PLY file of the C-alpha trace (Angstrom):
ply
format ascii 1.0
element vertex 438
property float x
property float y
property float z
element edge 437
property int vertex1
property int vertex2
end_header
0.81 9.22 -28.89
1.61 10.34 -25.31
-1.10 12.50 -23.73
-0.28 15.84 -22.15
-1.06 14.40 -18.71
1.27 11.41 -19.22
4.01 13.76 -20.47
3.68 15.79 -17.25
4.05 12.71 -15.06
7.17 11.67 -16.98
8.80 15.04 -16.30
11.06 14.95 -13.19
10.43 18.68 -12.66
6.62 18.37 -12.63
4.99 19.05 -9.25
1.64 17.28 -8.87
-1.08 18.90 -6.72
-0.10 18.80 -3.02
-3.01 16.49 -2.16
-1.44 13.94 -4.54
2.23 14.69 -3.98
2.26 14.16 -0.19
0.56 10.71 -0.18
2.80 9.61 -3.07
5.87 10.79 -1.12
4.79 8.96 2.03
4.23 5.82 -0.06
7.90 5.98 -1.07
8.86 6.21 2.62
6.64 3.25 3.55
8.20 1.14 0.81
11.73 1.68 2.14
11.23 2.30 5.85
11.81 -1.20 7.23
14.87 -1.82 5.03
16.29 1.56 6.03
16.20 1.16 9.83
17.03 -2.57 10.01
20.81 -2.25 9.38
21.16 0.19 12.29
19.56 -2.35 14.66
21.85 -5.12 13.38
25.01 -3.04 13.79
23.93 -1.78 17.22
23.47 -5.39 18.36
26.83 -6.39 16.86
28.43 -3.56 18.85
26.95 -4.97 22.06
24.27 -2.32 22.60
21.14 -3.78 24.15
17.85 -3.99 22.29
16.11 -0.69 22.94
19.26 0.95 24.34
19.86 4.67 23.98
22.64 4.07 21.46
20.38 1.89 19.30
17.65 4.55 19.45
20.18 7.18 18.37
21.35 5.09 15.41
17.76 4.53 14.27
17.15 8.28 14.44
20.29 9.09 12.47
19.65 6.63 9.63
16.21 8.20 9.16
17.58 11.75 9.20
20.41 11.05 6.76
18.34 8.86 4.46
16.21 11.98 4.13
19.25 14.25 3.69
20.82 11.94 1.08
17.50 11.74 -0.76
17.32 15.55 -0.82
20.81 15.61 -2.31
19.45 13.42 -5.11
16.12 15.15 -5.74
17.06 18.81 -5.12
20.79 18.60 -5.83
23.72 20.86 -4.96
25.80 21.97 -7.94
26.97 18.83 -9.78
25.80 16.60 -6.92
22.51 14.79 -7.38
20.69 13.06 -10.21
17.71 15.42 -9.80
15.46 12.41 -10.27
13.04 10.60 -7.90
15.88 8.58 -6.33
15.23 7.39 -2.77
18.34 6.88 -0.62
18.57 4.64 2.42
20.92 2.56 4.56
22.61 -0.14 2.50
22.35 -3.85 3.35
25.41 -4.46 1.16
27.81 -3.04 3.76
26.50 -5.13 6.69
28.69 -8.23 6.13
31.74 -5.93 6.15
30.59 -3.72 9.04
29.82 -6.54 11.49
33.39 -7.92 11.72
34.79 -4.37 11.83
32.55 -3.46 14.78
33.32 -6.69 16.64
37.08 -6.48 16.22
37.99 -2.80 15.78
35.07 -0.96 17.39
32.57 1.72 16.44
35.07 4.58 16.12
36.99 2.59 13.49
33.75 1.78 11.66
32.70 5.41 11.38
36.18 6.50 10.37
35.92 4.00 7.53
32.42 5.18 6.61
33.50 8.82 6.37
36.62 8.11 4.30
34.75 5.54 2.21
32.03 8.11 1.55
34.59 10.58 0.20
36.06 7.84 -2.00
32.54 6.98 -3.20
31.96 10.65 -4.04
35.13 10.69 -6.16
33.95 7.57 -8.00
31.17 9.72 -9.40
33.70 11.53 -11.59
34.87 8.29 -13.26
31.87 6.01 -12.87
31.47 5.53 -16.61
34.94 4.01 -16.90
34.47 1.32 -14.21
31.05 0.04 -15.25
32.67 -2.59 -17.46
34.36 -4.15 -14.42
30.99 -5.27 -13.06
28.91 -7.11 -15.68
25.78 -9.07 -14.60
27.93 -12.10 -13.70
29.91 -10.13 -11.12
27.06 -7.99 -9.78
24.82 -11.05 -9.50
27.46 -12.96 -7.52
28.03 -9.95 -5.27
24.35 -9.35 -4.54
23.60 -13.05 -3.98
26.58 -13.34 -1.61
25.30 -10.37 0.40
21.95 -12.09 0.91
23.41 -15.53 1.66
25.87 -14.13 4.19
23.06 -12.30 6.03
20.46 -15.10 6.17
21.95 -16.64 9.39
21.40 -13.26 11.09
17.71 -13.42 10.18
17.35 -16.95 11.58
19.10 -15.98 14.83
16.80 -13.00 15.30
13.67 -15.04 14.52
14.75 -17.59 17.14
15.15 -14.91 19.81
18.41 -13.11 19.07
22.11 -13.74 19.46
22.20 -12.62 23.15
19.88 -15.53 24.03
22.12 -18.21 22.53
22.41 -21.19 24.88
19.37 -20.24 26.94
16.10 -22.22 26.93
14.07 -19.38 25.42
16.26 -19.28 22.29
14.32 -20.98 19.50
11.10 -21.14 21.54
7.69 -21.39 19.90
6.89 -17.90 21.21
9.71 -16.33 19.21
9.13 -18.38 16.09
5.38 -17.71 16.13
6.01 -13.95 16.02
8.49 -14.34 13.17
6.10 -16.57 11.21
3.25 -14.08 11.65
5.41 -11.41 10.03
6.38 -13.73 7.16
2.79 -14.88 6.49
1.34 -11.35 6.65
4.07 -10.10 4.31
3.23 -12.78 1.75
-0.49 -12.11 2.06
-0.15 -8.37 1.53
2.42 -8.67 -1.24
0.42 -11.11 -3.36
-3.23 -10.44 -2.50
-3.34 -6.65 -2.27
-2.34 -3.75 -4.49
-1.01 -0.22 -4.25
0.29 1.06 -0.93
-0.59 -2.11 1.01
1.50 -4.22 -1.35
4.39 -1.74 -1.53
4.65 -1.48 2.27
3.99 -5.19 2.93
7.06 -5.79 5.13
6.52 -2.62 7.17
2.84 -3.38 7.80
3.70 -6.99 8.72
6.27 -5.74 11.24
3.65 -3.43 12.78
1.16 -6.33 13.07
3.80 -8.58 14.64
4.68 -5.75 17.04
1.02 -5.34 18.06
0.57 -9.10 18.56
3.65 -9.14 20.84
2.22 -6.47 23.18
-0.40 -8.68 24.97
2.24 -11.44 25.10
4.28 -9.19 27.41
7.20 -8.97 24.98
7.17 -5.18 24.51
8.44 -2.69 27.08
7.34 0.89 26.43
9.30 2.31 29.37
12.10 3.68 27.19
9.58 5.13 24.73
7.99 7.15 27.54
11.42 8.30 28.73
12.58 9.37 25.25
12.41 13.05 24.31
10.34 14.73 21.63
13.21 16.43 19.81
16.92 15.80 19.48
19.61 17.04 17.08
22.35 14.75 15.71
25.69 15.06 17.50
28.96 15.15 15.48
31.37 12.22 15.98
28.88 10.57 18.33
30.74 7.26 18.15
34.18 8.78 17.63
36.59 8.67 14.71
39.50 6.30 14.23
41.66 5.53 11.23
41.66 1.75 10.76
43.06 0.19 7.61
40.61 -2.72 7.51
37.61 -0.42 7.90
38.84 2.02 5.26
39.73 -0.67 2.72
36.44 -2.47 3.34
34.30 0.65 2.96
36.16 1.80 -0.17
35.88 -1.59 -1.87
32.17 -1.80 -1.08
31.75 1.67 -2.59
32.33 0.13 -6.02
29.40 -2.23 -5.47
27.16 0.54 -4.13
28.09 2.87 -7.01
27.17 0.30 -9.64
23.89 -0.40 -7.80
23.07 3.32 -7.96
23.89 3.43 -11.68
21.49 0.55 -12.23
18.74 2.18 -10.17
19.06 5.53 -11.94
18.94 3.76 -15.30
15.88 1.82 -14.11
14.10 5.01 -13.05
14.66 6.84 -16.33
13.73 3.80 -18.40
10.70 2.76 -16.34
9.39 6.24 -15.54
10.40 8.35 -18.54
11.08 5.78 -21.26
14.63 6.98 -21.90
18.24 6.20 -21.00
19.92 8.01 -18.10
22.35 10.76 -19.05
26.01 10.79 -17.99
25.28 13.88 -15.88
22.48 12.10 -14.00
24.61 9.01 -13.35
27.63 11.04 -12.24
25.58 13.36 -10.02
23.66 10.45 -8.52
26.86 8.61 -7.60
28.35 11.75 -6.04
25.18 12.19 -3.96
25.57 8.58 -2.81
29.07 9.25 -1.53
28.37 12.66 0.00
25.30 11.29 1.78
27.38 8.44 3.22
30.19 10.75 4.38
27.76 13.16 6.07
25.92 10.30 7.75
29.21 8.90 9.07
30.09 12.20 10.73
26.98 11.97 12.90
26.89 8.21 13.48
24.87 7.11 10.45
25.54 4.15 8.16
26.42 4.07 4.42
23.65 5.17 2.06
22.71 3.88 -1.36
19.77 4.16 -3.74
16.83 1.88 -2.94
15.78 -0.47 -5.73
12.28 -1.11 -4.36
11.46 2.55 -4.96
12.57 2.21 -8.57
9.78 -0.31 -8.99
7.37 2.10 -7.32
8.19 4.81 -9.88
7.53 2.34 -12.71
4.29 1.18 -11.07
2.83 4.64 -10.39
4.23 6.24 -13.56
5.06 9.38 -11.56
8.59 10.63 -12.28
8.32 13.81 -10.20
11.39 14.34 -8.04
9.35 16.72 -5.91
7.14 13.83 -4.77
10.20 12.08 -3.34
11.34 15.38 -1.80
8.18 15.39 0.34
9.03 11.86 1.49
12.60 12.92 2.32
11.37 15.81 4.47
9.05 13.40 6.30
12.05 11.10 7.03
14.16 13.96 8.41
11.36 15.16 10.71
10.69 11.62 11.98
14.41 11.12 12.64
14.59 14.23 14.82
11.98 12.77 17.22
13.64 10.28 19.64
10.28 8.77 20.55
10.01 7.41 17.01
13.40 5.73 17.32
12.55 4.38 20.78
9.26 2.97 19.50
11.11 1.11 16.74
13.82 -0.09 19.14
11.14 -1.54 21.47
10.12 -4.03 18.77
10.81 -7.65 19.83
13.79 -9.12 18.04
11.76 -12.10 16.80
9.41 -9.72 14.98
12.42 -8.10 13.31
13.70 -11.60 12.51
10.61 -12.43 10.48
11.03 -9.22 8.51
14.73 -9.65 7.76
14.28 -13.28 6.69
12.05 -11.93 3.93
14.32 -8.96 3.14
17.57 -10.92 3.06
15.92 -13.67 1.03
14.82 -11.05 -1.48
18.44 -9.89 -1.76
19.40 -13.44 -2.76
16.54 -13.50 -5.26
17.69 -10.20 -6.75
21.16 -11.68 -7.25
19.72 -14.76 -8.95
17.64 -12.51 -11.19
20.81 -10.67 -12.25
22.53 -13.99 -12.93
19.66 -15.08 -15.17
21.12 -12.76 -17.84
24.41 -14.70 -17.83
25.40 -17.28 -20.43
26.11 -20.31 -18.23
29.12 -21.81 -19.96
31.94 -23.57 -18.09
33.88 -20.33 -17.65
31.07 -18.51 -15.86
30.13 -21.57 -13.78
33.72 -21.80 -12.55
33.78 -18.10 -11.62
30.53 -18.51 -9.64
31.74 -21.70 -7.96
35.10 -20.36 -6.79
33.76 -16.95 -5.74
30.96 -18.38 -3.59
33.02 -21.26 -2.19
35.85 -19.06 -0.95
33.73 -16.06 0.03
31.11 -17.92 2.08
33.56 -20.62 3.19
35.94 -18.16 4.87
33.00 -16.46 6.56
31.77 -19.81 7.92
35.25 -20.88 9.13
37.05 -17.67 10.23
39.68 -19.66 12.18
41.06 -20.82 8.84
42.69 -17.37 8.74
44.07 -17.31 12.27
47.65 -16.87 11.01
47.03 -13.75 8.91
46.97 -10.17 10.17
43.82 -8.85 11.85
43.20 -6.43 8.97
43.29 -9.17 6.34
41.13 -11.44 8.51
38.43 -8.80 8.93
38.25 -8.23 5.18
38.36 -11.89 4.12
35.81 -13.16 6.65
33.18 -10.65 5.52
32.05 -13.06 2.80
31.18 -10.34 0.32
34.63 -8.80 -0.27
36.50 -11.99 -1.24
33.57 -13.07 -3.44
33.49 -9.66 -5.14
37.26 -9.44 -5.70
37.61 -13.03 -6.91
34.69 -12.71 -9.34
36.05 -9.44 -10.76
39.60 -10.78 -11.16
38.55 -14.08 -12.72
36.10 -12.32 -15.04
38.91 -10.07 -16.23
41.52 -12.84 -16.61
39.74 -15.98 -17.81
39.30 -16.19 -21.60
35.78 -15.94 -22.97
36.39 -18.95 -25.23
36.21 -21.40 -22.29
32.90 -23.22 -22.79
0 1
1 2
2 3
3 4
4 5
5 6
6 7
7 8
8 9
9 10
10 11
11 12
12 13
13 14
14 15
15 16
16 17
17 18
18 19
19 20
20 21
21 22
22 23
23 24
24 25
25 26
26 27
27 28
28 29
29 30
30 31
31 32
32 33
33 34
34 35
35 36
36 37
37 38
38 39
39 40
40 41
41 42
42 43
43 44
44 45
45 46
46 47
47 48
48 49
49 50
50 51
51 52
52 53
53 54
54 55
55 56
56 57
57 58
58 59
59 60
60 61
61 62
62 63
63 64
64 65
65 66
66 67
67 68
68 69
69 70
70 71
71 72
72 73
73 74
74 75
75 76
76 77
77 78
78 79
79 80
80 81
81 82
82 83
83 84
84 85
85 86
86 87
87 88
88 89
89 90
90 91
91 92
92 93
93 94
94 95
95 96
96 97
97 98
98 99
99 100
100 101
101 102
102 103
103 104
104 105
105 106
106 107
107 108
108 109
109 110
110 111
111 112
112 113
113 114
114 115
115 116
116 117
117 118
118 119
119 120
120 121
121 122
122 123
123 124
124 125
125 126
126 127
127 128
128 129
129 130
130 131
131 132
132 133
133 134
134 135
135 136
136 137
137 138
138 139
139 140
140 141
141 142
142 143
143 144
144 145
145 146
146 147
147 148
148 149
149 150
150 151
151 152
152 153
153 154
154 155
155 156
156 157
157 158
158 159
159 160
160 161
161 162
162 163
163 164
164 165
165 166
166 167
167 168
168 169
169 170
170 171
171 172
172 173
173 174
174 175
175 176
176 177
177 178
178 179
179 180
180 181
181 182
182 183
183 184
184 185
185 186
186 187
187 188
188 189
189 190
190 191
191 192
192 193
193 194
194 195
195 196
196 197
197 198
198 199
199 200
200 201
201 202
202 203
203 204
204 205
205 206
206 207
207 208
208 209
209 210
210 211
211 212
212 213
213 214
214 215
215 216
216 217
217 218
218 219
219 220
220 221
221 222
222 223
223 224
224 225
225 226
226 227
227 228
228 229
229 230
230 231
231 232
232 233
233 234
234 235
235 236
236 237
237 238
238 239
239 240
240 241
241 242
242 243
243 244
244 245
245 246
246 247
247 248
248 249
249 250
250 251
251 252
252 253
253 254
254 255
255 256
256 257
257 258
258 259
259 260
260 261
261 262
262 263
263 264
264 265
265 266
266 267
267 268
268 269
269 270
270 271
271 272
272 273
273 274
274 275
275 276
276 277
277 278
278 279
279 280
280 281
281 282
282 283
283 284
284 285
285 286
286 287
287 288
288 289
289 290
290 291
291 292
292 293
293 294
294 295
295 296
296 297
297 298
298 299
299 300
300 301
301 302
302 303
303 304
304 305
305 306
306 307
307 308
308 309
309 310
310 311
311 312
312 313
313 314
314 315
315 316
316 317
317 318
318 319
319 320
320 321
321 322
322 323
323 324
324 325
325 326
326 327
327 328
328 329
329 330
330 331
331 332
332 333
333 334
334 335
335 336
336 337
337 338
338 339
339 340
340 341
341 342
342 343
343 344
344 345
345 346
346 347
347 348
348 349
349 350
350 351
351 352
352 353
353 354
354 355
355 356
356 357
357 358
358 359
359 360
360 361
361 362
362 363
363 364
364 365
365 366
366 367
367 368
368 369
369 370
370 371
371 372
372 373
373 374
374 375
375 376
376 377
377 378
378 379
379 380
380 381
381 382
382 383
383 384
384 385
385 386
386 387
387 388
388 389
389 390
390 391
391 392
392 393
393 394
394 395
395 396
396 397
397 398
398 399
399 400
400 401
401 402
402 403
403 404
404 405
405 406
406 407
407 408
408 409
409 410
410 411
411 412
412 413
413 414
414 415
415 416
416 417
417 418
418 419
419 420
420 421
421 422
422 423
423 424
424 425
425 426
426 427
427 428
428 429
429 430
430 431
431 432
432 433
433 434
434 435
435 436
436 437
């Protein structure tokens, strides 16, 4: 029989005492913080902004602010928008393989035009999400998630070796850079497997902080831009401009399907792990709409696409606290931190090798998550062929982009992302190939 106390904790509307609610909310922020800000650094570097530049600092600020805003849309809700569950939103890794080629070929204005329009499309998916779930069984979602991780791993290695801008120079791949990256990896493993509670949940973030501190006496951290940064700054609309670009719009809209299904899975995981029940259609629809609206709003101000964060789903199951108000406290903390430029400047001052150690772990975990999804699949000849062709073409075109030199620039951007061809091929083959093939 469930005790009265346990029943309270399983109620999304229950507000624990403030002295419990605030630390629990901050724990949610610590669990997602590193994964939330990392994509903004990667995209800023892809756009040619220097490490620690004002534009990078701004992007870091904005992803914090709008992760908080999107989370508030989920926990507090506005009309039909929001699951009204402890769903933590943050910047999505899934979009990075698509965003990098867009930024490099079409520019930042095109990227943010695509993010805004893609966000609106994502919002509309919330009204029909139940009808498209069958298009993405574990075989397809597992291939998609694994491809995301595999396509990003080279970025982690480049950063750990000293960063793309140092390619061809003697310091690229030096022991100094690799030692910092390895410190982050080792500390992450130690905290994750030999500690519990908040230390384990925030293992990557704490490891990044330790690597950052170790780099200071090595002369690899410059705090000049931190001192020059202000104490308060509001987001500016259309900071990076707005441009209608077909490749960016198509890419963002197609990736919205993947993000929407991820959110459905996370919401289902929260209700099952925290409340012992299935998610309702209203919660799934509202959660998906909040995903899209959060992305569209972020795009207006120069923020990246948002999605629900799976690591926080595990945190809800671990703590047993289903209170959406706990996550609301964390969201408010994120918004406040994002309005302080010094916080963004402090993050942007982190040596790229330190970040490299963190993203090697994070991107590797994305691959592991995909493999875990694929473990549910019956590995007959049909499904092995779908996996083989999807990965071969998706990752192959990304590795050899010149193989598409005779197609239009729009098609090339989409097909060299790695993730989009793998996702489309796996969905089409799964729909067309007969189940009897064994």
